[in-house]
N, C-alpha and C positions, 0 to 999 in steps of 0.2 A: 601475330596469330590472327586469323580471320575470325570475326565475331558474328554471332547470330542470336536472334531471339527465338525461343521455342514456346509455343502455347502448350502448356502442360496441364492436363486434367487429372492425371493419375490413372488413366485407363490404358487399355492395350495399345491403342493407336499412338497416342502421344508419347508413351514410354518407348515404343519402337522407334519413333522419330528421335527421341533423346539418344538412343543407342546408335542410330545412324550418324547423327551429327558428331557425337563423341568419337566414333570410329574415323570420321573424316577430319578430325583435328580442330574443330571449332572451339572457340571460347564461348561458353553458353550463358546466355541471359534468359532465364526461365520466367514465365509469367503465368499465373493462375488467377482464377476469378471466383470470388464469393458473390454469386449473383442472386442469392435467395433461393437456391436449389433446395430440394427436399432434405438433403443430408450433407454432412460435412466430412464424411469419411474420405471422399475422393481428394479433398484438400490435404488431409493428413497424409494420404498416400503420395500426393504430389510433392510435399515437402521432403519426404524420405527419398523419393526418386531423384529429385533435384540434387540432394546431397550426395546420393550414391554416384551420380554421373558427374560430380564435381562442378556443378554450375557456379560460375563466377558470382552470380547473384540470382536470387529467386524472390520475386515479390508476389504477394497476393493482393489483388485489387478488389475493393468492394464496389459492386455495381448492383444496386437493389432492383432487379427486374420484377420483383413482386409488385412494385408500384404500377407496372404496366400490365402484368398478368397475361392471360390469354394462352397459357400453356399448362399442361398437367405437371410440369416441373416447377412452376412458379405461382400456381394459383390453386384454388380449391376445386380441382378437376381430377377425377380418378385416372390413374395410370392404366392404360390398356394392358391386359394380361393374356398371354397365350393366343395372340391374334395371328392371322396369316399375314406375313409381311409382304406387301405388294406396292404398287405405285402410288397408293393413297398416302397423302401426307398426314401423319397421325397427330394427335393432340399433344404429344411430347415435343413437337416442334416449338422452339422458343423464338418468338418474333424478333428478327434482326440480330440474333445472338452473335453470329460470326462477324457481322458488320461491326457491331460494337466492340467485340473482342479484338478484332484485327486493327480497328482504329486506335484503340488504346495501345496495343502492341507496337503500332507504327510510331507513336510518340516515344515509347520506351526504347525502340531501336534507334531513333534519331538522337536521343540524349546520350545513348551509349555507343554511338558511332558504329552501329551494326547495319550492314546493308542487305541482310537477308533475314526474313521471318519465316519460320517453319511451322506449319500447321498439319495436324494429322487428319485432315479431311479425306473422306473416302466416298466414291460414287458407285461402288459395286455392291458390297455387302453392307447396306445401311438402310435407314428408315425413310429414304426419299426426301430428305431435307434439301430445299433448293439452294441453301447457302453452303452446300458441300460439293457443288458441281464445278468442273473445270472452267466453265464459262464465267462463273462468279469469281473464282480465284484470279483469272486473267483480268477481268474487269476491275477488280479491286486493285490489282497491281498497277494498272493504267491510271486509275484515279490517284493512287498514292504518289505516283511520280509527278503529279501536278500539284500536290499539296505540300511537299516538304521544302523547308528553307534550304536544306543541304543540296537538294536537286536544283532549286531555283538559282542558287549562287554558284553552282559548279556543274556544268553540262555533262561532265564525265561521270558524275555520281548518279547511281540508280539504286532504287530499292527493289528487291526481288521477293515475291511471295512464293515460297516453295511448298509443294504438297506432294512429297515423294510416294505417298501411299494411295494417291487418288484413284489409280486404275488397278489396284490390287484387290483380290478377294481377301476375306478375313484370314483364311488359311494361309495365303501367301504372305500376309503381314506377319502372322505368327511365325512362319518358317523363317522369314527375314530376321525377326527378333531373336529366335533361337540360334540362328547362325552367328549372332552377335552376343550370345550368352545372356540374353534377357531373362530375368527371373520374374515370370508373369504372376507368381504368387504374391508379389508386392503390389500388383495392380488391382483396381476395382472398377467394375462396369455394371452398374445397376441403377435404374431410375427410381426404384421404390424399395430400398433394402429393408429386410426384416430386422426390427430393432435398431435400425440405422446403421447396421454394420455387417449384415449377411446378405449375400445375393438372393433375390427372390426367386430367380430361375424362370420367371414367366414373362417379364417385360421384354420389349424389343432388344434392349441392350444385352440382357442375359441370354436371350435366344441366339443372337448373332455371335456372342462370345463363345457359347457352347458349340455352335455350328462350326465356328472357325477352328477350335481345338480338335473337334472330332475329325474334320476334313484334313487338317494338318497331320494328325496321327495316321489317318488312312493312307495319305500320300507318302508319308515317311516309311510306313511298314509295307507298302506295296512292293512286290517282287520286281527286280529290274527287267526291262524289256529285252 
């Protein structure tokens, strides 16, 4: 059975990726991160989702990015609410987060002899984070194939960084998940949840989630051409 590592946050995108790889017959090694984010509910969701999709193994790695700070998610900075999402990179950007996460996932993949790493990065309906762009994913893959012992000792071995949602709108992501019977009520997407457990409805993540479901429903209910 082919093996893969999936970066699992407990949100819409990474859960959709879990459904995709499950449908393609992968043995799944899920990885989540406790990086000092404002809340832990997404990690609780990730554990349940990993179990639901039959992950062979799911680990939660502690990486305290609060020591670096510089983000509304890891520092004493207010999370922007009800803003117009544009090309400006907001303060919810976490410096080097995907570089760090993918680097750790790379080690996890090598130890478990998985040659594919899946990440739910998206460059369409997102907050403009530079580490969600196709160029970054490709560059990281190139770097990874210079770094691994498995590649250095076997020229036929390659590691692939897969981002199947990279060019999808949020509505398309949700439609893909629904076609694979994803239960999105199990997911959580909020930067600043009320009481640590309820979507605030006003942060970028909540806005993009609501927009995606609204557009997916509109497209689903549209009369045929």
